[in-house]
N, C-alpha and C positions, 0 to 999 in steps of 0.2 A: 772239156769241162766248161769252157767259156760259152760254147754254143748251147749247151744244156741250160745253163743259167739264163742266157738270153731268151731262149724259147720259153722258159718258165716265166720270166718277167712279162713277155708279150702275151702269154696265155692269161696271166693274172690280170693284166691291164684291160683285157677284152671283157672282163666281167665288171659291170657297173654296180656301184653301191646304191642301195635304196635310201635316199635322203628326202627331207621335206622339200628341198628344191627340185629333186627329181620328180616327186609326186605332183608338184605344182606344174612342172613342164608337161607331164602327161595330161593333166587336167586341161591345161591351156591348149594343147594340140587337139584334144577331143572337142573343146569348146569351139575351136575355129574350124572344125570339120576336117582336120589334117590326119586322116586315118592312117596313112602310110607312115607318117612321122611317129604317131603313137605306137604303131606296130613295131617299128625299128627300136624305139626306146624300150618297149616291153621285152623284146627279144634279146636285148643286151643284158638282161638280168638273169641271175641264176633262178631256176624254177621255184625255189623256196622263197626268194625275194619277190618273184612275180606273184606268188600266192599272197604275200603280205601286201603287195600293191593293190591287188583286187579287193582285199579286205579293207584297205584304207580309202578306196574310192566310194563315192556315193552310189546308191542303187542304179540310177540312170547311167552314170558314167561307166560303172562296172559292166552293165549290159552292153554298152557300146564297144568297150574294149574286148569283151569276150566274143562278141559277134565279129569284130575285126580279126581276131585270132582264131576263129572257128576252124579253118583248114590247117592251121599250124599249132593248135593248142597242145602243149606238152602234157602228156598223160601224168607225169610226176607231180604236176600242180595239184591234181585231185587229192593226193595223199597228204599235202601240206595245208590245204584249206580248212578253215573252221567249218564244222559240220553244217551250220545254218547256211553259210555262204555257199558251201559245196552243193547243197541241195538245190539252191536257186540256179547255180551254174549248170547243174545236170538237167534241170527242167528246161533251161534255155537252149542247151545244145541238142537235146533230144536223145532218145534211147539208142539209135543206131550209131551216132557219133560217140556217145559215151561208151558203148560196147567196144568200139574200135580202140578207144583209149585204155579201157580196163584190160583188154587182151594184151596190151603192150607192157603193162605193169608187172612187177614181181608179184608172185601169188599172195604173199602176206599183205602187200600194199593193196592189191585188188580186193582182198577180203575185207580190209579195213574200210574201203570205199563202199563196197556193196552191202556190208552188214548194217550200215546206218540208214539204208533206204527202206521205205515201206515195203510190205510184202509184195504188193502188186508190181511195183517198179522193179523190185529184185527179180521177179519172175521174167519180166520183159527184158531186162538187161541180160540175164543169164541165157534166155532163149536166143539172144542175138549173138552170143559168143561162139567161137569155134568149139567143137566137141571136147577136145583135150583140156582147154582152159576152163571150160564150164565144169568138167568133172573135178578138176583140182580145187576150184573155188567152192563147189558144192560139198566136197569132202571137208574143206576147212570150216565151212559154215555148220557142218554137222557136229563139230566139237563145241563144248560149252563156251559161252561168252566169257571173254577175259581169261581164257585158258591158254596154255602153251601151244595147243593145237591151232588156235587162231593166230598166234603170234609167229609161229615158225616159218622158215623158208624151206621150200621143197628141194632147192638146188644145193647139193653138197657133194663132196668127194669121199667115197668110202672104198677102201681096198683091204685085201687080206693082210693080217698082221705078219704073215710069213713072207711077204714080198720084200724085195730089196729096194734100196733107194733108187737104183738105176731103173728097175721095172716101173716104179712109181713115176719117175720123171718122163720116161718114154710114154707111159699111159696118158699123162696129162698133155704131152705135146701132140699126141695123135688124136685125142678126144676132141670132138667138135661141140660138145655140150657141157663144157666146164662152166661153173658159176662165174659171173662177172667179177665178183670180189669174194674172197674167202681167206680165212686165217689158219685153219687147221685141216688136216686130213684125218678122217676117222678110220680106225682100224677095227676090223671085225674078225670074230673067230669063225670056225667052220659052220656054225649055226646062225651066222649073220647077226650076232649080238655084239654091240660095241664094247671093246675091251681096252681101248686107249686112244690117244690122239698124238699126232706128230705136227708141231708147228712148222710152217713153211721155212722158217729160218733154219731149223735143224736139218731139213731136207737139203737146203742149199749148201750147208757147211759140211755135210757128210759125204764120204766116198760112195761110189755107185754100188759097191759090193756089200755095204753095211745093211743088215736086216732091220726092218722097221721096228720090230719088237725090242731091239737093242737101244733104240733112241726114243721110244714112245713115252708119253706121260701115262703112267698106269692108274693113278688115282684121279679118275674123271668123275664128274657129277652128271649122272644120267637123269634126264627130266621126262617124266610121264606126260603124255599129251593132255591129260586132264588137270595138271597142276595149275593153280591160279597164277596169273601173270605177276601179281604182287609178290608171291612167294619166289617166283623165278628171279625177279629183280633183286630180292634179298640175297639169293644164292650167288648171283653175279657180283654183288657188292662184297659179300663175305669172302668169296673165293678168288676175287680179282680175275674173273673169267673174261676171255675175249669171245668165246663161242662155246656152245654145249650141245650135245646130241639129244634129240627128242625121240622117244620110243613109244610105240603103241603095241601092247602085248608082247614086249620084248624085241620087236622089230624096229630097226632104225628107219624113221619116216621123214625126218627133217632136222634142221639145226636152227638154233637161235643165236644171233650175234649181238655184240654189245651195242650196235647202233639201234637195234630194236628195243633194247633195254633202256636206253636214254629216253626214248619216246614214252615208255611205260612209266619211268620214274617221274617224268614231267606230268603225265596224265594223272597219276595217283596223287602227286603233290597238289596239283590244281584241284582235284576232286576233294581232298581233305580240307583245303582252305575254304572251298565253297560250302562244304557241309558244316564246318565250324561256324560259319556265318548264317547257317540256315537257308542257304540258297541252293536250288537244284542244279544238276549238271547241265540241263538244257538252257539255263539262264545265262546269256552272255550278251556282249555288245551288239550282236547282230540279230538277236531274237526280236520277234514282233512284240509290240507293246502289250497286247492281250496275253500272249504266252508268258512274258516276263511277270505280268501281274499275277497270273495264276500260279506261277512257280513260287512266288514269295508270299502269297496270301495265307497258306496254311501255317507257316511259321510265325507270321505276324499275328495270326489268330491265337496261337499258343501263347505268345508273349503278352497279348492282350488279356487272356484269361489269368496269366500269372500276375500281371499288374493289378487286375481286379482283386485277386486274392491278397496281394500286399496292401491294397487300399482298404480291404475289409479289416485286416489286422490294425491298420492305423485308426480305422473308425472305432475300434474297441476302446481307444484312448482319446476319443474326441474331447471329452471333458478335461482331461489332463492338458491337452494342447491348447484348449481355450484359456485355461488359467495361466499357462506359461507359453507365450507365443514363441519364445526362443527355441523351443523344441522343433517347431515347424521350419525354422530357419536352418537348424543344424541337421535335420534328417537326411538331406541330400549327401552330406559328408559321410554318414554311416553307409548309405547305399553305394556311393562311389568307391569308397575304400574296399568294401566287401566284394563288389563286382569286379574291380580291377584285380584284386589279389586272386580271386577264384579263376578268372580267365588266364592269368599267368600260370597258375598251377595246372589248369586244364590243358593248356597248350603244350606244356612240357610233358604231361602224362600221355596225351594222344600221340605226340611225336615219338615218345619212348615205346609205346605199343606198336606203332607202325614200323619202327626200326628193330623190333624184337628185343628191346633192352629192358622193358618192363614185363616181367613174367610172374606167374604165381609164386615162384621161389623167392623173389625179392619184393613182392608187393607190400608186405607188412613193413619192411624196412623203409620203402619209399614213402608210404603213408606216414610213418612215424617221423621221417625227415621233414615232410611238408608241414606237419603239425608243429614241429619244433620251430621251423622257419616262421610259421604264423604267430607263435608265442613271442618270438624275439622281435619281429617287426611290429607286432601288436603293442608290446611294451614301449618301443621307441616312439611309434606314432601316437600312442595314447598320451605319452608325456608331452609331445609337441602340441597336439590338438587340445589336450587338457589345459596347458598353459595359455594357448591363444584364446580359448573360450573363457577362462578366468579373467584375462585382461579385457576381453570384449564385453562380457556381461557382468563382470564384477561378482562372480559366484563361483567359489572354489568347488562347491558340491556339484554344480552343473558340469564343471570340468572333469570331476571324478566320474560322473555318470557317463558322459560321452567317451571318456577314456576306457572305462570298463566295456562299454558296448563295442568299441573298436577292437579291443583285445579278443573278445568272444567272437566277433564277426570274422576276424582274420584267422582264428583257429578253425572255425567252421569252414571258411573258404579253403584252407589248406587240406582239411580232412575230406570234404566233399569233392573238391576239385581233383584230388588224386584217386579217390576210391570210386567215384561215380563211373568214370570210363572203364575201370576194371570190372565193375558189376555189370554194366551194359554189355561188355564183350562176353562175359561168362554166360549171359542170357541169350546170346546170339545176335545182339544188335551192334550196328556200327557205332563205336564210341564217339566218332566225330560228328554223327548226325544229330543225336538227341541230347548230348551233354550240355551244350551251351544254354538251351532253353530252360532245362530243369535247374541248372546250376544258378543262374541269375535269380530265379524265383526263390530258391532255398536261401541264398545269402540275404536277399532283400527282406524276406519274411522274418527270418531269425534276427537279422540286424535291427529291424524296426521294433520287433517284439521285445527284444532285450533292452534297447535304448529307452523306449516309452515305458516299459514295465519298471525299469530301475528308476526312471524319473517319477512315476506315480508313487513308488514306494518310498523314495528318499527325499523328494523335493516338496511333496504336497502332504 
C-alpha cells in the first residue's frame, strides 16, 4: 500500500502545472535561444496544458516551440488546441507530419481535428493516412455535423448476453484490441442489437458462472448516429450516463462516453454565450483582425438600424423635448431599465430552452410569471425613480410620467424577453442568435414612445 502511494505521488509530481511563471520561463528560454531547455519545460506538461501554453505564446514564440517539438509533437495536443491556433500549427508542421499524428489519435478526436480543415487540406491529410484509419475517419465525416456519429468512439466491447462472467473476463484477457479506457460492456442479442450493459464493477464482483443477462442493466438509452450532440448531452445529464451505445440502422457501431459529453457541454455553452452577444463562433482571441471585424459587423449593423429606429421615435417628440429638457436627461434611465430587465428575462428563457425546461406545455405559465415579475419590479422602481425625479426637478407629475414609463417598459421586457425566444424556436431559428438584437430594439422603442408620449400628454 505504501509503495503504491509513493508511486502515485512521484507520478503526480512529474507533471508540471502551467502558471504565469512557467510561461515566462518558456518565453525566456526561447528568447535566449535555449531550445533544449524550452523542449524539456514543454514536455513536463500534460498535453492539455501544453496546448494552453501554445495558445498563450505569441505567434513567433509559438512557431519556435512547435518547430522545436516537431519530432516529438504529442498528437493529443491537436484535439485540445483552439481551432484558429490548430490551423496555424497544422500549416507549420505540414501534411505528412500531421497525418502521422492524426493516425495516432482516437477516431473521434481525429475526426474533430480533420473536420475543421478546409476541403483541400482534408483531402491531402486523408490521402496521407493508412487505409484503415482513413476509412474510419471518412465514415465519421459522412455523418451530419454535430451528430452522435461524429462524436462516437469506434472502440468498444460487445459480447452475447448469454455469455457468463468467466467467458467475458477470459475474452478481455485474451483480446489484443481492447479499448484503452471503457466503462461498460455492451450485450447484444442474436441479431447483434444492444439489449443491455454491464458495468465493469459488476463483472469484478460477480462469480465466473453468473450469466451476463442476470446482472445487466436492461433499461439502456440507445442513441441513433444522426442524433444531435446537444440532444445526446441532454440525455447523459438526464439519465446520469457514463456511456451509451450508438446504432446505425439497428447495428451497434460505436459508443459515446461521458468525457466526450463534457466537451460537448462546454462547446454548446460557449456557443450560446457567443450568440447571445451577437458574436460568431469563429470570433475568438486568436482570430485575425479582419476576420473578427467581419464576424461582428453584421450584428453591429442590425443594432445600428435598431438605434436609428429608436432615434426616429425620439424625433417624433423633438418639440416636447425642446420645451422640457429634463426629458432628454431622463431618457437613458428608461432605456437602461428596460434593456437590463429584458436581458435578464432573455437569459433565463434561453437557458431554460437549452435545458429542455421551457416547453410548449409550460410556456404560457412562464410568460405569465415574467410579466408578473415585471409588474412588481416596475411598481417598486417606479416609486424609487419617481421620488428621485420629484426631488431633482421639483415636479411630481414628471415623477409620475417616468414611473408609469418604467412600469410599462418592465412589463414589456418580461413579456418579450420570455416569449421572443419561444417564437423564434418555433419558427426554426436559434433563440440565442437573434433574440438580443430584436429585444433591445423593442424595449427601447416602446420605452421611449411611452415616456415621451405621456410627457407630451400630461406635462405640456
